[in-house]
NUGU-767675 format. One record per residue: residue in one letter; x, y, z of N, C-alpha, C in turn. Coordinates in pm, whole numbers, plus 50000, padded with zeros to 5 digits. Example, Ala and Ser with C-alpha at 12.3 -4.5 7.8 and 13.67 -1.06 7.14 Angstrom:
REM residues 2
A513194943150780512304955050780513204967050780S512854977550708513674989450714512905000350787
This chain:
REM residues 87
X500834988450000500005000050000500895012450000X500505022349927501285034649918501225042350050X502325047950084502405055750206502345070450171X501745078350258501635092650236502055099950363X502575111850344502905120150459501615125350520X501605126550652500435131850723500925139950841X500165149950875500465158050992499505153851102X500045150251216499205146151328499615153651454X498665155451542498945161351672498885150051772X499975148351848500005137351943500785141052067X500645132952168501385134752291502765128552269X503805136852265505165132152235505645121652337X505275123552463505715113752564505125100052537X503835099552501503205086852467503855080552345X504115088952246504715083852122506115078352150X506905085352228508265080652260508225067752343X507285067052437507155055052519506765043052432X505795045052341505375034352251506515030152160X507255039952110508405037152023509425028452094X509695031652220510655023852298510125009752326X508825008652354508244995552385508354985752269X508184990752147508214981552032509544982151957X510474989952009511804991351948511704996051802X510825005751780510645011251645511785020851614X512035022551485513105031651442512625046151437X511295047951425510785061651412509365062351469X508905074751487507525076851531506575072051421X506955074051297506135069551185505915054451191X506985047051216506875032351227506005028751348X506145036151456505355033751576503865035351547X503525046051478502115048551443501605037751348X502435033651254502045023251160501745010151234X502615006351326502404994151405501134995551489X500955007151551499775009351635498485008151553X498495013851433497295012951348497044998651304X498094991251269497924977151232497314969351348X497824971551468497304964251584495864968251614X495544980951600494174985651621493214979051523X493614978551397492774972551293492564957751322X493644950451352493524936051381492634933651503X492784941751607491984940151728490514942751700X490224953251625488834956451593488214945451508X488964940151410488444929351328488204916851411X489114913851502488974902151588487734903551676X487544915251734486354917551817485074915851736X485084920951614483914919551527483654904851496X484714897351466484574883151434484084875251555X484634878251673484194871351794482724874351821X482314886751802480914890351824480014882651727X480454881251603479654873951505479544859251541X480634853251586480634839051621479914836251752X479884846051841479254843651971477744846051966X477244850351853475804852151837475104838751827X473814839251805473024826951793473484819051670X473524805851681473904797751565472874799151454X473324797051330472414798151217471364787151224X470154790551181469074780551176469314771051059X468584760251057468714750450949468414757050814X467404765550810467034772550686468154781950641X468774789050736469864798150702471064790550648X471344778950705472454770850656472184765650515X470944762450485470594757150354470774767450242X470714780150275470914790650174472274789050107X473264784750181474594782950125474664771850021X473684762950019473674751949923472864755049798X472244766749793471434770349677472334772249555X471854768149437472654770449316472764785349285X473894789049232474134803049198474364804149049X473634813148986473844815448844474624828448830X475784827448771476654839048758476594844148615X476114856248600476034862348467476724875848474X477914876648415478674889148416478244898748306X477314894248222476834902448111478004907148026X478904897647996480104900947919480274891847798X479164887347740479234878347625479924884747505X479924897947499480504904847384482014907147397X482614903047506484054905047528484814892447488X485834894247405486644882947359487884882047449X487744874647559488834873447655490044866147595X489804857347503490904850247436491784860247362X491164869847294491924879847220492684889147315X492074892047427492684901347522493834895047599X493604883047653494574876947741495334865247682X494824859147576495504847747517495404835547606X496334826247590496324813847668497284814947785X496874821447890497704822648010497394811348106X498424805748163498264795548267499534794048343
């Protein structure tokens, strides 16, 4: 993912303490690690909440077995001409 410069206002003491705790080379790396951990934690909490809910009913489980018809509406595109025989 592309990185961009950003201006942030933060508590320097907290940033330095966090930097020392994770042995980061810079405040930028510290913030990057903190954001990664925040994202992973939030996703984990969301997943745990989803799994700890009521189990799916028999009817809800059966929906996953329904046939799916996939129509990309791309009959007019010649993928062979565009991509050739890639494998």
